[in-house]
N, C-alpha and C positions, 0 to 999 in steps of 0.2 A: 423506488429502490427495490421493492418486492419483485418487480418484473426483472430487474437486473439480476438479482440473486436466483430467480427461477431459471433464467437463461444459463447462468453459470452452473447451477446445480445439475440440470439435466444434461448439459454438455459435458461436464466432468464425469457423469455416470456413463455417457457414451464412450468417452475416452478410456475409462476404466474397463469397460466391456471389451473394447477393441484390443486392449492389451491383456486380455484374460489368459493368454498363454503363459504369462509371467507368474500368475498366482490364482489359486482357486477362489480367493476372495474377490479378485477383479472379475473372474469368470462368472461369478454369481450374478453380476449385473446383466449378463446375457439373457437371463430369464425375463428381463423386462424390455426386450428389444422392440416389441410392437408398441409398447407405451412410450419408449424413448423416441422411436421413429415419429410417432404422431405428435408427441410433445415438442420435440425440437423443431419440427416443421411448423407447428402452430405458433410457437413462441418466436420463430424467426420472422414470420409475416406480421404477427401482432406487434413485435418490437419495431419493425420497420415503420409502423404507423405511430406507435406510442412515442418513440424517440425521434420523430421526423425533424425536430428542430434542435435536438441535443447534440453537443459537440462529441459525445461519446457514441453516437449512433453507429458509426462505421466499425468501432471496436466491438460493440455489443453484437452487431450483425455477424461479424467475423467469428466470434465465439459460437454463436448459434449455428452458423453454417458448418463449422468444424464438427460440432456435435451431430448435426443432421447427416452430414456426409459419411461420418464413421458408422453411424447406425444404418444408413442406407446400404453401405457396402456389405454389411453383415447380413441384414435381414431380407433385402430385396431379391437377391439371386435364389435363395431358398424358397421364398413365397412364389416367385415366378415359376419355378419348377413345379410347384404344387398346382398352380393355376393352369399351366400348360400341359399337365400330365394327361396322357391318353392311354387307355388300356391296350395291352398287347393282344395280338391274335392268339386264339387257342392253338395248342399243338397236339401231337399224337398221344401224349401221356395223360392219364387221368388228372383232372383238376381237383385239388384239395382246397376246401374253404376253411379258413381260420377266423375265429372271432376272439378278440382280446379286449377286456374291459376291466377297469378299476371300478368296483361296484359301489364304493362309498359306504362307509360304516353306518350312515343314517338313512340309507335307502332300504325301506322295509316293504316296498311293493314288489314282492317276488312273483306275483301273478303276472304283472306287466313284463318283468324280465323273462319269465318263462314263455310268454306269448311272443316276445321279440325273437327269442332263440328259436322257437318253433317256426316263425315266419321266415327267418333268415336261413335256417337249416344248415348251420356250419357242420363240418366234419369234426373239427377240433374246437374246444373252448378253453381259453386261457383266462383265468380270473385272478384279480388282485383285490385286497381288502374284502375278502370273502369270509366274513365273521360268523361265529357260531349260530346266531339267530337267523342269519341269511341262509346258512347251510341247511338248517332245519326246515326252512320254508321252501327253498328252491330245489334242493337235492331230490326230494321225492317226485317233483314235477318233471325232472329231466332225466333221471337215472334210467328210465326204461329205454330211452332213445340213445343214451350215452352210458352204457353199462360199465365202461372201463374208465376209471378215474383215480386220481390221487389228490387228497386234500391235506394241506399243511396248516398248522396252528402255532401260536406263540405270540411274539411281539407283533406290533401293528404291521410291519413289513413282512411278517411270516405267514400271514393268512392268504395263501395263494392256492390255486387248484388247477388241475388239468383234467378235462373231460374229453372222451373220444368215442366215436362210434365203433372203432376197431381196437383190437388189443394192442397194448404197448408194454414195453419192458422198461423198468426204471434203471437208469445207468449210474455208474460211479460219478461222483461230483454232485449228485443230488443232496441238498441240505434241507431236510423237511422235518420239523418237529411235529409230533402228533398230539402233543399235550397242550391245549389252548390255555391252560391255567398258568403256563410258564411265560414270563415276560422278559426273560434274559436271553432269548434266542436272537441270533443275528438275522439279517435279511435272508429270506428263504430262496431256494432255487430248485426247480424241477428240471431234470434232464431225462428225456424219454426217447426211446428208439421206436419208430413206427414204420409201417409199410403202406404203400398205396395199393390200389386194386391190382396192379401189375407186379406186385412184390418188390417194387423199388423201395429201398430203405432210405430213411432220413431221420435226423435227430431234431426234436423239439425242445427248446429251452424256454422256461417261464420264470420270470423273476420280478421283484419289486424292490427297487433301491430307495435309499433315503435321500432327503434334500441335501444339496451340496454343502450347506453350512449349518453347524450347530452353534447355539449361543451358550449352552451349558458350560463349556470350558472357561468362559469369561468369569464365571463365579467360583471357579476352583482355585482356592487360595494356595494350594500346594504347587501351582504352576506360576512361573514368572510370565511377564507380558509376552515375550517371544514364544514361549511354549504354548500359551493360550491361543495365540494367533494360528500356530501350526495345528493345534488340536481341534480347532474349529472345523477344519476340512479333512481331518485324519480318517474319520469313520467312512465317509464317502469314497475317499481315495483308496482305502483298503477294500471296499466293495468292488470298485472298478478293477483293481488288481486281481482279486480272487476270481471274478467272473471272466476276465480276460484269460487267466491261466486255465480255467476249466474248458472254455470254448476252444482254445488252441490245442487241447488234447483230443478233441473230437475229430474223427475222420468222416469224410463224406458230406453230403448235403446237410446244412444246418439252417433252421429257422428259429429266430429269437423274438419273443414277444413279452411285453410287460410295461409297467409304469416305471420309467427310469428316473423320474424327477430331475431330469436334465433336458434342456431344450436342444433342438437341432442346431441352434446357433452357437451352442457352447463349445469351447475348446475341449472340454472333457469328453463330449460325445464324439468329436472329430478324432481325438486321440484313441478312443475305444475302437472306432472303425478302422483306423490305421493299424492298430496293434493286433486286431483279430482278422483283418481282411474282409469283414462283413460289409455288405452294402445296405445302407439304411434306405428303405423304400418309403417310409412314412414322411416324405419331405413336404413341407408346407401344410401339414395337417394339424390344425389347432384344435386341441381336444379338451383343454382345461383353462379356467373353471367354467363349467356350464351352469353351475349354481353358485351364488354368493349369499352370505348371510347379511342382509340389509333390513333389519327389523323383521326378520323372517327369511326363509330361503326363497330366493327369487332367481328366475332364469336370467342368464346374461350371455354375452358373446364371448366365447373362449378366445384367449390371446396367448396361450402357452402350448408349445408342442413338446409335451413331456412323455406322452405315450408313443411307443415306437414298435415297429416290426422291421427286423433286419434279417438278412439271409446271406448265405455264402454264395459264391459265384456259380455253384452247381445248381442253384435253385432258379427256375424260370418263374418270375413274378408276373402273372398275367394282369392283375388288377389289385389296387388297394384304395380304400376309401374310409372316411369317417362316417359313421352311421347316425341314426336318430337317437335321441336321448333315451336312456334306459331307466331313468329315475336317479341316476348318479350325477355327481358333479364332473364326471369325465364322460366324454363321448366314446363310444366303442370304435375300434378299428376292425375292418374286415379285409382280409387278403385272400386272393385266389392264386394258387401257385401249383407247380408241378415239378417233378424230379425224374431222374432216370434218363437213359439214352433216348435221344430224339426230343428232349424237352426244349431244346433251343433250335 
C-alpha cells in the first residue's frame, strides 16, 4: 500500500503544479519539478514490476503516467533549452560581464570569494544575502577594483549590493535600507543607471525576493481559514507587483539579476516576464541547493532554478552560464551582454 500512496502522492503533486496558474499554492509545487519528474518516472517503472500480478496494476500505472507526463511537459522543454544553449557571436559593442550570486549567510570564506571574483573579472557584481560579517571581510578585498558600489541592509532579503568598475547613478524605485539593525524592511531593490565604454546607457536591477509561500499566517488567529490561505502567498505576490511596476517605468535597455526564489517552471515567473516584457536568459540553469545540511554542510547537486538573469529585448545576451561554487549554497551566474546600436 505504501507504493500505491507514493504513486498517488507524487502524481497529485504533479497535477497541482500543472494547474499552478490557478493558485500560488499550487504553483509552489513547481519548485519540486525535478524531483517530481524523477520520482514519477521511477515509481512508474517500479510499480510496473511491483504490481505485475495485481488487478489494480493498470490503474496505478495510469495515475503514475499522468503525473510523469504533466511533469515532463513542464520541465523538459526548459531543461532542453539549457542543455542545447550555445553562446552568440560577439558584436561591435563592448561586452559587459555580470556576476550574480546569493552568497549564503553562513559562507565566511571571503578570501575564496574574492579570488573567484578576481579570476572571473566581471564588470558588475550583484550580490544577495550579503550580510555585515561578509561585507567587512569581502569589501576591502574588492573595493579597489570596484570603487562604485551600493550596499543595502535590513531584513534577510534586504542585504543586497551592487559593485561596478564604472560609475553609476542610483535611480528612483531603489529601495535600500542602510541600517542593518532594522529587520522590518521589505525585500530590497537596487535600480542603477550605467554606461558602457561607448557611452551606451542601460539600467541594472538587483533584487532578492521571498519564497512563494509563508506558513506564519496559518498561526494568525485573527484570520479565518480563507484569509489564512490568501495571506500565505500575499507577501510574494506583493513583491512581484512592486517589481513589475518599477521595471515597467524604466526606459531603455534593462538587465535584472538576483535570487527570485521562484523557479523557471513556475507560473509566477512566466507571468512576471509576460507583464514586463523581459526575456529570461537563465533557462535550464540549476543553481540551488549546492549545499545541504545533512549532519553537517555537504555538497549536493542543485535541482532548483531560482537565481535568474533577465533582460529587455534591447539587450544582446552573448552568453550566460552557472559558475563554480563560491562557498555558497547557490551557484553564481555569469552573463556577458552588450547594448546600444549594432548590438544585434
